[in-house]
C-alpha positions as CSV (number, residue, x, y, z in Angstrom):
1,M,111.8,95.4,83.9
2,N,110.5,94.6,80.5
3,R,109.0,97.3,78.2
4,I,105.4,96.2,78.6
5,V,105.5,96.4,82.4
6,T,107.3,99.7,82.1
7,A,104.6,101.0,79.8
8,L,101.8,99.8,82.1
9,L,103.5,101.4,85.1
10,M,104.0,104.7,83.3
11,A,100.3,104.8,82.2
12,A,99.2,104.0,85.7
13,I,101.3,106.7,87.1
14,A,100.0,109.1,84.6
15,G,96.4,108.0,85.4
16,T,95.5,107.3,81.9
17,A,94.1,104.1,80.6
18,I,96.1,102.2,78.0
19,A,92.9,100.3,77.2
20,D,90.0,99.0,79.2
21,P,90.5,95.3,80.2
22,V,88.2,92.9,78.4
23,P,85.7,90.8,80.4
24,V,86.7,87.2,80.4
25,T,84.4,84.8,78.5
26,N,86.0,81.5,79.3
27,T,84.3,81.2,82.7
28,T,81.4,79.5,84.3
29,K,80.5,82.8,86.0
30,R,77.5,84.6,84.5
31,P,78.5,86.8,81.6
32,Y,79.6,90.4,82.2
33,K,76.6,92.8,82.1
34,E,77.2,96.4,81.2
35,G,75.8,98.6,83.9
36,K,76.1,96.1,86.8
37,V,78.6,97.1,89.5
38,Y,81.0,94.3,90.3
39,C,83.3,96.1,92.7
40,N,82.6,95.5,96.4
41,D,83.7,99.0,97.5
42,A,81.5,100.8,95.0
43,K,79.2,102.2,97.7
44,L,81.4,105.3,97.8
45,S,81.7,105.9,94.1
46,K,80.8,104.2,90.9
47,P,83.8,102.5,89.3
48,S,85.0,103.3,85.8
49,K,84.2,100.8,83.1
50,G,87.7,99.4,83.1
51,E,87.8,99.2,86.9
52,N,84.4,97.4,86.9
53,I,85.7,94.9,84.4
54,A,88.8,94.3,86.5
55,C,86.5,93.5,89.5
56,Y,84.4,91.1,87.3
57,N,87.5,89.4,86.0
58,H,88.8,88.9,89.5
59,D,85.5,87.5,90.7
60,A,85.4,85.2,87.7
61,C,89.0,84.0,88.3
62,Y,88.2,83.2,92.0
63,S,85.0,81.3,91.0
64,D,86.5,79.5,88.1
65,P,90.3,79.6,88.3
66,Q,91.0,77.1,85.5
67,G,94.3,76.0,87.1
68,R,95.4,79.4,88.2
69,S,96.4,80.1,91.8
70,R,94.9,82.8,94.0
71,K,98.0,84.8,93.5
72,D,97.6,84.6,89.7
73,C,94.0,85.9,90.1
74,D,95.1,88.8,92.3
75,E,97.9,89.8,90.1
76,G,95.5,89.7,87.1
77,Y,93.3,92.1,89.1
78,L,96.2,94.5,89.6
79,R,97.2,94.2,85.9
80,D,93.6,95.0,84.8
81,M,93.4,98.0,87.1
82,K,96.6,99.4,85.7
83,L,95.3,98.8,82.2
84,A,92.2,100.8,83.1
85,G,94.2,103.7,84.4
86,V,93.2,103.4,88.0
87,N,95.2,105.6,90.3
88,P,98.3,103.6,91.1
89,T,98.0,104.1,94.9
90,M,94.4,103.0,94.9
91,A,95.2,100.0,92.7
92,L,97.9,99.0,95.1
93,I,95.7,99.4,98.1
94,R,92.9,97.3,96.5
95,F,95.5,94.7,95.4
96,K,96.9,94.4,98.9
97,A,93.3,94.2,100.3
98,V,92.5,91.1,98.1
99,R,95.9,89.6,99.0
100,N,95.3,90.2,102.7
101,W,91.6,89.5,103.1
102,G,90.6,87.5,100.0
103,E,91.6,84.1,101.3
104,A,88.2,83.3,102.8
105,S,86.5,84.1,99.4
106,W,89.0,81.9,97.6
107,D,88.5,79.1,100.1
108,R,84.7,79.3,99.8
109,S,85.0,79.0,96.0
110,R,87.3,76.0,96.3
111,K,84.8,74.3,98.6
112,N,82.2,74.7,95.8
113,D,84.5,72.8,93.5
114,E,84.3,69.8,95.9
115,W,80.5,69.3,95.2
């Protein structure tokens, strides 16, 4: 395992953010808005700033993948959640959720590309 991945994992295990992820700007999705909640499961609790950015970036990747695969988008989501210091168990659960149930959203977005 390289040093960067090790550092990310250690920070995630410790539950501390290394740095909040940065909202992507090279997308056709509407720009990130501070205060808007982008996480679908936020009905239970408001996400942290970093977690919310991770959700936005994941949505942006699905809607405008720019040559990336669905797996690339999902792995980016996990990486951003780790950067934000999301509890590692919760980050893994959410990652597995998008891997297991995100295909329909991905497919809908790809259909929009056909227009």
